[in-house]
VEXDOKE-306703 format. One line per field, with one value per residue (C-alpha): residue number from 1; residue in three letters; chain; x, y, z. Coordinates in Angstrom, 2 decimals. Layout:
% VEXDOKE-306703
num = NUM;... $
residuo = ALA;... $
cadena = A;... $
x = X;... $
y = Y;... $
z = Z;... $
***
This chain:
% VEXDOKE-306703
num = 1;2;3;4;5;6;7;8;9;10;11;12;13;14;15;16;17;18;19;20;21;22;23;24;25;26;27;28;29;30;31;32;33;34;35;36;37;38;39;40;41;42;43;44;45;46;47;48;49;50;51;52;53;54;55;56;57;58;59;60;61;62;63;64;65;66;67;68;69;70;71;72;73;74;75;76;77;78;79;80;81;82;83;84;85;86;87;88;89;90;91;92;93;94;95;96;97;98;99;100;101;102;103;104;105;106;107;108;109;110;111;112;113;114;115;116;117;118;119;120;121;122;123;124;125;126;127;128;129;130;131;132;133;134;135;136;137;138;139;140;141;142;143;144;145;146;147;148;149;150;151;152;153;154;155;156;157;158;159;160;161;162;163;164;165;166;167;168;169;170;171;172;173;174;175;176;177;178;179;180;181;182;183;184;185;186;187;188;189;190;191;192;193;194;195;196;197;198;199;200;201;202;203;204;205;206;207;208;209;210;211;212 $
residuo = MET;ALA;LEU;ASN;GLU;GLN;THR;ARG;ARG;GLU;GLU;ARG;ARG;ARG;ILE;ALA;HIS;LEU;VAL;LEU;ASP;LEU;VAL;LYS;ALA;ARG;GLY;THR;GLU;ILE;SER;TYR;ASN;ALA;ALA;LEU;ALA;GLU;SER;GLY;LEU;ALA;ARG;SER;ARG;PHE;GLU;GLN;VAL;PHE;PRO;ASP;TYR;ASP;ALA;LEU;PHE;GLU;ALA;VAL;ALA;GLU;ILE;TRP;LEU;ALA;PRO;HIS;LEU;ALA;ALA;MET;GLU;GLU;VAL;LEU;ALA;SER;ASP;LEU;PRO;PRO;VAL;ARG;LYS;MET;TYR;GLU;PHE;VAL;ARG;SER;ARG;PHE;ALA;ILE;SER;ARG;ASP;ARG;PHE;ALA;ALA;ASP;PRO;GLU;TYR;PHE;THR;THR;ILE;CYS;GLU;MET;GLY;ALA;ALA;ASN;PHE;GLU;ARG;VAL;ARG;SER;TYR;VAL;ASP;LEU;ALA;ASP;HIS;TYR;MET;CYS;GLU;LEU;ILE;ALA;ASP;ALA;GLN;ALA;ASP;GLY;TYR;LEU;ALA;GLY;LEU;GLU;ILE;ASP;GLU;ALA;LEU;SER;LEU;ILE;ASN;GLN;MET;VAL;ALA;MET;TYR;THR;THR;PRO;ASP;ALA;LEU;VAL;GLN;LEU;GLY;ASP;LYS;LEU;THR;GLU;ALA;LYS;LEU;ALA;ARG;ILE;ILE;ASP;THR;ILE;PHE;ILE;GLY;LEU;SER;ALA;GLU;SER;GLY;GLU;GLY;ALA;ARG;GLY;VAL;GLY;THR;LEU;ARG;LEU;ALA;GLN $
cadena = A;A;A;A;A;A;A;A;A;A;A;A;A;A;A;A;A;A;A;A;A;A;A;A;A;A;A;A;A;A;A;A;A;A;A;A;A;A;A;A;A;A;A;A;A;A;A;A;A;A;A;A;A;A;A;A;A;A;A;A;A;A;A;A;A;A;A;A;A;A;A;A;A;A;A;A;A;A;A;A;A;A;A;A;A;A;A;A;A;A;A;A;A;A;A;A;A;A;A;A;A;A;A;A;A;A;A;A;A;A;A;A;A;A;A;A;A;A;A;A;A;A;A;A;A;A;A;A;A;A;A;A;A;A;A;A;A;A;A;A;A;A;A;A;A;A;A;A;A;A;A;A;A;A;A;A;A;A;A;A;A;A;A;A;A;A;A;A;A;A;A;A;A;A;A;A;A;A;A;A;A;A;A;A;A;A;A;A;A;A;A;A;A;A;A;A;A;A;A;A;A;A;A;A;A;A;A;A;A;A;A;A $
x = 22.73;24.27;26.03;24.82;27.44;28.00;28.57;30.89;32.96;33.15;34.24;36.73;38.38;38.29;39.92;42.52;43.56;43.60;45.92;48.32;48.32;49.06;51.90;53.40;53.01;54.22;56.77;55.51;52.91;49.50;47.88;44.24;43.45;45.23;43.23;40.06;40.90;41.62;38.68;36.00;33.82;32.43;34.12;30.99;30.79;34.54;34.39;31.69;34.10;37.22;36.55;40.30;43.73;43.97;40.97;42.43;45.84;44.22;42.36;45.55;47.50;44.73;45.08;48.89;49.10;46.24;48.58;50.76;47.75;46.47;49.90;50.18;46.70;47.31;50.44;48.68;45.93;48.41;49.51;53.22;55.66;56.81;60.18;58.79;55.73;57.86;60.00;56.98;55.39;58.37;59.31;55.89;55.80;59.41;58.72;55.85;58.04;61.01;58.91;57.37;60.78;62.16;59.19;59.47;62.18;61.22;57.55;58.41;60.81;58.17;55.65;58.26;58.87;55.13;54.91;57.78;56.29;52.89;53.99;51.38;48.70;49.92;50.85;47.76;49.16;52.46;50.57;48.54;51.71;53.10;49.89;50.15;53.83;52.90;50.55;53.41;55.69;53.08;52.68;56.47;56.79;54.11;56.44;59.43;61.11;62.10;62.19;61.77;61.12;58.12;56.19;56.80;60.54;60.69;58.71;61.16;64.21;62.81;61.65;65.16;66.67;64.40;63.94;65.77;63.20;60.08;61.05;60.43;62.87;65.72;65.30;66.06;69.38;70.41;68.64;69.74;71.88;68.61;67.78;65.38;68.33;69.81;66.43;66.09;69.44;68.35;65.12;66.97;69.42;66.59;65.01;68.31;69.69;67.08;66.00;66.08;69.20;71.59;74.72;77.58;78.40;78.66;77.69;80.09;83.16;84.21;87.22;88.70;91.91;94.11;93.51;96.32 $
y = 69.74;68.06;70.33;70.48;69.67;73.23;74.49;71.59;72.40;76.08;75.34;72.77;75.29;78.10;76.00;74.57;78.12;78.99;76.07;77.19;80.69;79.22;77.12;80.26;82.27;79.58;77.78;74.33;71.74;72.43;69.62;68.60;70.07;73.33;73.67;72.96;75.61;78.23;77.39;79.07;75.97;73.70;70.30;68.53;70.85;70.68;66.89;66.96;68.83;66.90;63.57;63.04;64.51;62.66;64.60;67.88;67.27;66.20;69.53;71.49;69.49;70.01;73.79;73.76;71.43;72.93;75.15;72.13;70.09;72.96;73.37;69.67;69.56;72.68;71.13;67.83;69.64;71.56;70.58;71.07;68.61;65.76;67.20;70.63;69.11;67.00;70.01;72.19;69.40;69.44;73.12;74.51;72.71;73.54;77.22;77.23;75.70;77.93;81.08;79.95;79.16;82.53;84.33;82.65;80.01;79.19;78.67;76.60;74.45;73.83;72.75;70.38;68.88;68.40;66.66;64.33;63.49;62.79;61.26;58.50;61.19;62.87;59.72;60.06;63.32;61.62;58.76;61.24;62.99;59.60;58.80;62.05;61.38;57.98;59.74;61.97;58.96;57.15;60.22;60.53;56.88;57.33;59.93;57.55;58.63;56.38;53.40;49.89;50.87;49.72;52.73;51.84;51.48;54.81;56.43;55.15;56.29;59.74;60.31;59.59;61.95;64.89;64.18;67.34;69.40;67.55;67.09;70.44;69.60;69.80;73.57;73.77;71.99;73.26;76.60;78.51;75.60;74.32;76.28;75.99;76.02;72.93;71.23;71.88;70.17;67.20;66.82;67.14;64.47;62.12;62.37;62.11;59.11;57.18;53.92;50.18;50.01;51.69;50.04;48.69;52.03;51.96;48.33;47.17;48.02;44.93;46.42;49.84;50.67;53.70;55.74;55.41 $
z = -51.19;-54.21;-56.68;-60.26;-62.88;-64.05;-60.51;-59.78;-62.89;-61.97;-58.40;-59.64;-61.93;-59.36;-56.66;-59.04;-59.97;-56.27;-55.56;-58.29;-56.79;-53.35;-54.76;-56.27;-53.06;-50.66;-52.82;-51.92;-52.85;-51.31;-49.35;-49.62;-46.20;-47.00;-50.22;-48.29;-45.69;-48.35;-50.61;-48.53;-48.82;-46.16;-46.11;-47.38;-50.40;-51.05;-51.02;-53.67;-55.91;-54.92;-53.21;-52.68;-53.40;-56.71;-58.02;-56.78;-58.35;-61.62;-61.78;-61.11;-63.70;-66.24;-65.98;-66.00;-68.99;-71.02;-73.13;-73.94;-75.06;-77.19;-78.80;-79.64;-81.14;-83.21;-84.70;-85.38;-87.24;-89.42;-92.92;-92.28;-93.87;-91.56;-90.48;-89.67;-88.04;-85.68;-84.83;-84.06;-82.01;-79.66;-79.98;-79.11;-75.75;-75.03;-75.68;-73.18;-70.48;-71.31;-71.04;-67.77;-66.34;-67.42;-65.86;-62.45;-61.96;-58.35;-59.17;-62.23;-60.21;-57.56;-60.20;-61.67;-58.23;-57.79;-61.14;-60.30;-56.91;-58.47;-61.76;-61.77;-61.52;-64.73;-66.64;-68.83;-70.24;-71.06;-72.71;-74.77;-75.96;-76.97;-78.83;-80.77;-81.48;-82.91;-85.32;-86.45;-86.88;-88.99;-91.20;-91.56;-92.52;-95.17;-96.69;-96.60;-93.34;-90.40;-92.74;-91.42;-87.80;-85.83;-84.57;-80.92;-81.59;-83.39;-80.55;-77.95;-79.92;-80.71;-77.13;-75.89;-78.44;-77.59;-73.87;-72.79;-74.65;-73.47;-69.81;-68.07;-65.27;-67.79;-67.94;-64.23;-64.82;-68.25;-68.67;-71.76;-72.98;-74.45;-77.59;-80.49;-82.90;-81.25;-81.26;-84.99;-85.60;-83.50;-85.45;-88.77;-87.64;-86.65;-90.09;-91.94;-90.10;-88.16;-89.80;-89.23;-91.43;-89.03;-90.45;-88.36;-86.73;-82.94;-82.44;-85.11;-83.03;-81.11;-79.30;-78.75;-80.58;-81.05;-84.17;-86.71 $
***
C-alpha cells in the first residue's frame, strides 16, 4: 500500500532521528541496510520512504543542519548594521557547532566525517549559505563597504577568511583556539580593509630583503 504524504514525512523524520541516535551509539556512519533493519519497517515500506541512501542521508542532514539554517535566516531577517550582521551570520552557526562539540566530541567528529564523506549530498546547504552571504555582501556594499569588489569575488575572499568558523571540522583540530572574540576581530578587519583598492601591499614586494 502506498504511503500518503503525511505518513511518509512522519516516517522520514522518525527514521532520520533514529539514524542519528544510532550514529551516536555506534560511533560510525549507518548504512542503508542497517537503517532498514533498525527501522521496524518492511523493506517495501522503507523503500517508499527512502528509495536509496541519498534520500536517507538527505533526511539526516536536514535534521542536523536545521538549527544552522534557522540561525542564518534569523540573522538575515534582522535589521542589524552590516558589520554586526555579518558577524552574527557566522557566529550563530559557529556557536551551534561549538556547543555540540563540547557536549559530545566523539559524536560530533563522527558527524563531521560523515559530512566529508558525503559532501556532494550536502552541497546544496553550502550553496544556500553562500547565497545568503551574497545577500549580506550586497547590503554591505550598499552602505559603502567592500568597495569595488564583485559579489562573487568578495564571497570567495570572505569565505576563506572565516573558513575556520564555518567548517565544523576545524573545531576537531583547533578546539578552544577558535573564539567569538577572535571572530569579531576578523569580521572587523574584513570591513576595515577589504576592497578592490588593496594597494601594493603583499603583491608589491618583488624580492625579499633584510629589514634595515
